[in-house]
C-alpha positions in Angstrom: -64.6 14.9 236.4 -62.4 11.8 236.6 -63.1 8.5 234.7 -65.8 6.1 235.9 -65.7 2.4 236.6 -67.7 1.1 233.6 -69.2 -2.1 232.8 -68.1 -4.1 229.9 -70.6 -2.3 227.6 -69.1 1.1 228.7 -72.1 2.0 230.6 -71.0 3.8 233.9 -71.8 1.7 237.0 -70.7 4.5 239.4 -71.6 7.8 237.9 -69.0 10.6 238.3 -66.8 8.4 240.6 -63.2 7.3 239.9 -62.3 4.2 241.9 -59.4 4.8 244.2 -58.0 1.2 244.7 -55.6 0.0 247.3 -53.7 -3.2 246.6 -51.3 -5.3 248.7 -48.5 -7.2 246.9 -45.2 -8.9 247.9 -41.9 -9.0 246.0 -41.1 -12.5 246.8 -42.9 -14.5 244.0 -45.7 -14.5 241.3 -47.9 -12.0 243.4 -45.5 -9.2 242.3 -46.1 -9.9 238.5 -49.8 -10.4 239.1 -50.0 -7.1 241.1 -47.9 -5.0 238.9 -49.7 -6.3 235.6 -53.0 -5.7 237.1 -52.1 -2.3 238.4 -50.8 -1.1 235.2 -53.9 -2.3 233.3 -56.3 -0.7 235.8 -54.2 2.6 235.8 -54.5 2.6 232.0 -58.2 2.3 232.4 -58.5 5.4 234.5 -58.5 3.9 238.1 -56.4 5.5 240.9 -54.1 2.6 242.2 -52.0 2.5 245.3 -49.6 -0.6 245.5 -48.6 -1.4 249.0 -45.6 -3.9 249.2 -45.5 -6.3 252.1 -42.3 -8.2 253.2 -38.7 -7.8 251.6 -38.0 -4.8 249.8 -38.3 -5.2 246.0 -35.0 -5.4 244.1 -33.8 -2.5 242.0 -35.2 -4.0 238.7 -38.6 -4.6 240.4 -38.7 -1.1 241.7 -37.8 0.3 238.1 -40.8 -1.7 236.7 -43.2 -0.3 239.2 -42.0 3.2 238.9 -42.3 3.0 235.1 -46.0 2.8 235.6 -47.2 6.3 235.1 -49.8 7.4 237.8 -49.1 4.3 240.1 -48.6 5.1 243.9 -46.0 2.6 245.2 -45.6 2.3 248.8 -43.0 -0.1 250.3 -44.4 -0.6 253.7 -41.9 -3.0 255.3 -44.9 -4.8 257.0 -44.5 -8.6 257.6 -45.9 -11.1 255.4 -48.3 -13.6 257.1 -46.4 -16.9 255.8 -42.9 -15.5 256.8 -43.9 -13.8 260.2 -42.7 -15.4 263.3 -45.7 -14.7 265.5 -49.4 -13.7 265.1 -48.3 -10.5 266.6 -46.4 -9.6 263.6 -49.4 -10.3 261.3 -51.6 -8.2 263.6 -49.1 -5.4 263.4 -49.0 -5.7 259.6 -52.8 -5.8 259.2 -53.3 -2.6 261.3 -50.5 -1.0 259.5 -51.9 -1.7 256.0 -55.4 -0.6 257.1 -54.0 2.9 258.2 -52.2 3.1 254.9 -55.3 2.3 253.0 -57.2 4.9 254.9 -54.5 7.5 254.2 -54.7 6.6 250.6 -58.4 7.4 250.6 -59.1 3.8 249.4 -62.7 3.3 247.9 -61.8 -0.5 247.6 -59.2 -2.5 249.1 -57.6 -5.6 247.2 -55.9 -8.0 249.5 -53.4 -10.5 247.9 -52.7 -11.4 251.6 -56.1 -12.3 252.7 -55.0 -13.1 256.3 -54.8 -9.2 256.9 -58.7 -9.0 256.6 -58.9 -11.3 259.7 -57.5 -8.6 261.9 -57.9 -5.3 260.6 -61.1 -3.3 260.2 -61.0 -1.5 256.7 -63.0 1.5 255.9 -63.6 0.4 252.4 -65.0 -3.0 251.0 -62.3 -5.7 250.7 -61.8 -8.1 247.8 -59.2 -10.7 248.5 -57.5 -13.2 246.3 -56.5 -16.8 247.3 -53.1 -17.2 245.5 -51.9 -19.9 247.9 -52.1 -20.9 251.5 -50.1 -23.0 254.1 -53.1 -25.2 254.6 -53.6 -26.2 251.0 -49.8 -26.4 250.5 -49.8 -28.9 253.4 -52.6 -31.1 252.0 -50.4 -31.2 248.6 -47.1 -31.9 250.3 -47.6 -33.8 253.6 -50.0 -36.0 255.4 -51.6 -35.6 258.8 -52.7 -32.4 260.6 -51.2 -29.1 260.3 -48.1 -28.4 262.8 -48.8 -25.8 265.3 -46.5 -23.1 263.4 -48.7 -23.5 260.3 -52.0 -24.0 262.1 -52.3 -20.4 263.4 -51.4 -19.1 259.9 -54.1 -21.2 258.3 -56.6 -20.0 260.8 -55.8 -16.4 260.0 -56.0 -17.2 256.2 -59.5 -18.7 256.9 -60.9 -16.0 258.9 -59.5 -13.4 256.3 -61.3 -15.4 253.6 -64.6 -15.3 255.5 -64.4 -11.6 256.2 -63.7 -10.5 252.6 -66.5 -9.0 250.8 -65.4 -11.2 247.7 -62.8 -14.1 247.4 -61.2 -14.8 244.0 -58.9 -17.6 243.0 -56.9 -18.0 239.7 -58.1 -21.7 238.7 -61.1 -23.7 239.3 -58.9 -26.4 240.7 -57.4 -24.2 243.4 -60.8 -22.5 244.1 -62.2 -26.1 244.8 -59.3 -26.9 246.9 -59.5 -23.7 249.0 -63.2 -23.9 249.5 -62.9 -27.7 250.5 -60.2 -27.0 252.9 -61.8 -24.0 254.7 -65.4 -25.0 254.3 -66.1 -21.9 252.2 -68.8 -21.1 249.5 -67.6 -21.3 246.0 -64.9 -18.6 245.1 -64.9 -16.5 242.0 -62.4 -17.7 239.4 -60.5 -15.2 237.6 -57.5 -16.5 235.7 -54.1 -14.8 235.8 -52.8 -13.2 232.8 -49.3 -12.0 231.6 -48.3 -9.5 228.9 -45.9 -11.0 226.2 -42.5 -9.7 226.3 -43.0 -7.7 223.2 -46.1 -6.1 224.8 -43.9 -5.2 227.8 -41.4 -3.4 225.6 -38.7 -6.1 226.0 -36.6 -6.8 223.0 -35.6 -10.4 222.7 -33.5 -12.3 219.9 -35.4 -13.8 217.0 -35.4 -17.4 216.5 -34.8 -20.6 218.5 -31.6 -22.0 220.1 -29.1 -23.7 218.1 -29.5 -26.8 220.3 -32.2 -27.6 222.6 -32.0 -26.9 226.4 -34.4 -27.0 229.4 -35.5 -24.0 231.3 -37.6 -23.5 234.6 -38.2 -20.6 236.7 -39.6 -19.8 240.1 -39.1 -20.0 243.8 -36.6 -22.8 243.7 -36.4 -23.1 247.5 -40.1 -23.8 247.7 -40.7 -27.6 248.1 -44.1 -27.1 246.3 -42.2 -26.3 243.1 -40.3 -29.6 243.5 -37.4 -28.6 241.6 -35.5 -31.6 243.2 -37.4 -33.8 240.5 -35.9 -31.8 237.9 -32.5 -31.8 239.4 -32.6 -35.7 239.4 -33.8 -35.6 235.9 -31.1 -33.3 234.9 -28.5 -36.0 236.1 -30.1 -38.3 233.4 -30.1 -35.8 230.4 -27.3 -34.9 227.9 -28.5 -31.3 227.5 -28.3 -28.4 229.9 -31.2 -27.8 232.4 -31.2 -24.1 233.5 -33.1 -22.9 236.6 -33.9 -19.2 237.3 -34.9 -18.1 240.7 -33.7 -17.7 244.4 -32.2 -20.9 246.0 -32.9 -19.4 249.5 -36.3 -18.3 250.7 -37.4 -15.6 253.1 -38.3 -18.5 255.5 -34.8 -19.8 255.6 -35.6 -22.8 253.1 -32.7 -23.7 250.9 -32.3 -25.8 247.7 -28.8 -27.0 246.7 -28.9 -28.3 243.1 -26.5 -31.2 242.1 -27.3 -31.4 238.4 -29.1 -28.6 237.1 -27.5 -25.1 236.4 -28.9 -22.3 238.8 -29.1 -18.8 237.1 -30.1 -17.0 240.2 -33.0 -14.5 240.3 -33.4 -13.0 236.9 -35.3 -9.8 235.8 -38.2 -10.1 233.5 -36.0 -9.0 230.6 -33.5 -11.7 231.4 -36.1 -14.4 231.6 -37.6 -13.3 228.4 -34.2 -13.6 226.7 -33.9 -17.1 227.7 -37.3 -18.0 226.7 -36.7 -16.4 223.2 -34.3 -19.3 222.8 -37.3 -21.6 222.6 -36.2 -24.2 225.3 -38.2 -26.9 226.7 -39.9 -25.5 229.6 -40.3 -28.0 232.6 -42.2 -27.7 235.9 -42.3 -30.6 238.2 -44.4 -28.9 240.7 -46.7 -30.7 243.3 -48.4 -27.6 244.4 -49.1 -24.8 242.0 -52.4 -22.7 242.2 -51.5 -21.2 238.7 -48.1 -21.0 237.5 -47.1 -17.7 235.9 -43.7 -19.0 234.7 -45.6 -21.6 232.7 -47.8 -19.0 231.1 -44.8 -16.9 230.2 -43.1 -19.7 228.7 -46.2 -20.9 226.8 -46.5 -17.2 225.5 -43.0 -17.5 224.1 -43.9 -20.7 222.2 -41.9 -23.1 224.4 -42.8 -26.7 224.5 -44.1 -27.7 227.8 -43.3 -30.7 230.0 -45.4 -30.4 233.2 -46.2 -32.4 236.4 -49.7 -34.1 236.2 -51.5 -32.0 238.8 -55.1 -30.5 238.6 -54.1 -27.0 238.0 -51.8 -27.8 235.1 -54.3 -30.1 233.5 -57.1 -27.3 233.7 -54.9 -24.8 232.0 -52.7 -26.8 229.6 -54.4 -30.1 228.9 -53.6 -31.2 225.3 -51.0 -28.3 225.0 -48.3 -30.2 227.2 -46.7 -33.4 228.1 -47.7 -34.6 231.7 -45.6 -36.6 234.0 -46.2 -37.7 237.6 -44.5 -35.1 239.8 -42.0 -37.1 241.4 -41.1 -39.3 238.3 -37.6 -37.9 237.5 -37.0 -40.8 235.0 -40.4 -39.9 233.3 -39.4 -36.4 233.0 -36.0 -37.2 231.6 -37.6 -39.5 228.8 -40.2 -37.0 227.9 -37.7 -34.1 227.7 -35.2 -36.3 225.7 -38.0 -37.2 223.4 -39.1 -33.5 222.8 -35.4 -32.4 222.4 -34.7 -35.1 219.7 -37.7 -34.4 217.5 -38.0 -30.7 216.2 -41.4 -31.4 214.9 -42.7 -32.3 218.4 -41.1 -29.3 219.7 -42.6 -27.0 217.1 -46.2 -28.6 217.5 -46.0 -28.6 221.3 -44.7 -24.8 221.3 -47.6 -23.8 218.9 -50.2 -25.5 221.0 -48.8 -23.9 224.2 -48.9 -20.4 222.5 -52.3 -20.8 221.3 -53.5 -21.8 224.8 -51.7 -18.9 226.3 -53.5 -16.3 224.1 -56.5 -16.8 226.3 -54.6 -15.7 229.5 -54.1 -12.0 228.8 -53.8 -9.2 231.3 -56.7 -7.6 229.7 -59.0 -10.7 230.4 -57.6 -10.8 233.9 -58.4 -7.1 234.3 -61.9 -7.6 233.0 -62.6 -10.4 235.4 -61.4 -8.6 238.5 -63.2 -5.4 237.4 -66.5 -7.6 237.3 -65.8 -8.7 241.0 -65.2 -5.0 242.0 -68.4 -3.9 240.5 -70.4 -6.6 242.3 -68.8 -5.8 245.6 -69.3 -2.0 245.1 -72.9 -2.5 244.0 -73.5 -4.3 247.3 -71.6 -1.7 249.3 -71.6 1.7 247.6 -68.6 4.0 247.6 -68.2 5.6 251.1 -68.8 9.2 251.6 -65.9 11.3 250.2 -65.4 9.3 246.9 -63.9 11.5 244.3 -66.3 13.3 241.9 
């Protein structure tokens, strides 16, 4: 008999049944970290997990991390991502391919981190989707006026996928509200993201802070929503190094060319943890950020946070960070210089960030996700053939 999916009290919800979960991820940004951390926790709780990778193939270090999770079924599909596909036909082909993979995997529940797929494919199992980001909410944060045609069809697919899912989650209340308002949806279930600390991931990092302050940021540097250009301009006003980890060129051909900050390229989790162990000032000037796993990782490492004043960051880090308007490079430079020049302020901000980060654990994230799974499965019992 395999382990059961159980309620928080340990009481079996589905007697004598092991949940066989099929989850989509991509290796381009934070969804990879989200999916891998969640999959590892769920496998550890006795669930069978198949992780299907869409879009570009994971890097060698990403593949090593996934294959280190004992019992995880990793499948690199090569199917297109909805936000990088050139035509609706590519998304349709990807959706049908993913549905076939889920059926072959014997999925009892499908967890889509690319909800647009639910708009097209008919899945044999119930579908839980997560709104991590989308082109329509991105456009509202970054531009004025109606969506251009190339984004409108993507938004339409996302909206249809949101509506067809049996349950829809978001990582923050702010982004849940923005998504519901944009697409005219019922309230979404909010399940905050979580990350394991570097130590919990078995990554050894140097002890102690850096000999002198520096600034660090990480993410998809090419993405306009991350607004790294503000930090680049701020770096030109500062006398301390500003380091940026992440790709400069995106899969959609977007490109960022820094003038003042120092690009480090895409780093492995271990390399990021080594930089964060130096207790830098972590800065993000994002204009669009549904959650921000990079900020969470920095906060967990005890870094002082200087963040853009946007709803998601206020929700997560209010009173544990310094907030600056997203496009105010002079304001970012002043705040960073003040924090860099006062060790007491750095220590206080770092301690406050670490304390706040303690609430955003992988265990808490998995518990919230499992609650959603239970609700969906209670409404749509496991299909015939579930493992006993």
